[in-house]
C-alpha positions in Angstrom: 0.9 -19.0 -30.6 -1.5 -17.1 -32.7 -0.7 -13.4 -32.6 -2.9 -10.8 -30.8 -4.5 -8.0 -32.2 -3.1 -4.6 -30.9 -5.1 -1.4 -30.6 -5.5 1.8 -28.6 -7.8 1.7 -25.8 -8.7 5.1 -23.8 -10.2 4.5 -20.5 -11.3 6.9 -17.7 -8.5 6.9 -15.1 -10.7 5.9 -12.4 -11.9 2.9 -14.4 -8.3 1.9 -15.3 -7.4 2.2 -11.4 -10.1 -0.2 -10.5 -9.0 -2.6 -13.2 -5.5 -2.4 -12.1 -6.4 -3.1 -8.5 -8.5 -6.2 -9.7 -5.6 -7.3 -11.8 -3.1 -7.1 -8.9 -5.5 -9.2 -6.5 -5.9 -11.9 -9.4 -2.0 -11.8 -10.1 -2.7 -10.7 -13.9 -1.5 -7.8 -15.9 -3.9 -5.1 -16.6 -4.1 -6.3 -20.4 -4.8 -9.8 -19.2 -7.4 -8.6 -16.9 -9.1 -6.5 -19.5 -9.1 -9.4 -21.9 -10.6 -11.7 -19.1 -13.4 -9.3 -18.2 -14.4 -8.9 -21.8 -14.4 -12.7 -22.2 -16.7 -13.0 -19.2 -18.9 -10.3 -20.4 -19.4 -11.8 -23.9 -20.0 -15.3 -22.2 -22.7 -13.7 -19.8 -24.5 -12.4 -23.2 -24.4 -15.8 -24.5 -21.5 -14.7 -27.2 -19.2 -17.8 -28.0 -15.5 -16.7 -28.7 -13.7 -19.2 -30.8 -9.9 -19.2 -30.6 -8.3 -18.9 -33.9 -6.2 -22.0 -34.9 -2.4 -21.3 -34.5 -0.9 -19.6 -37.5 -4.2 -18.0 -38.7 -4.7 -14.3 -38.5 -7.6 -12.0 -39.1 
């Protein structure tokens, strides 16, 4: 499995709580929910996200 990029993300507490509620209803972690929402937003804007082949890193 390709390694994921880790970075700090500061969110408004109310935004975090809203994402946490959504994640719980979707049976995802908050991290997975944020990644899902980002992918949806990029797709809506017509930005294609290609997965890196296994073993390749940035």
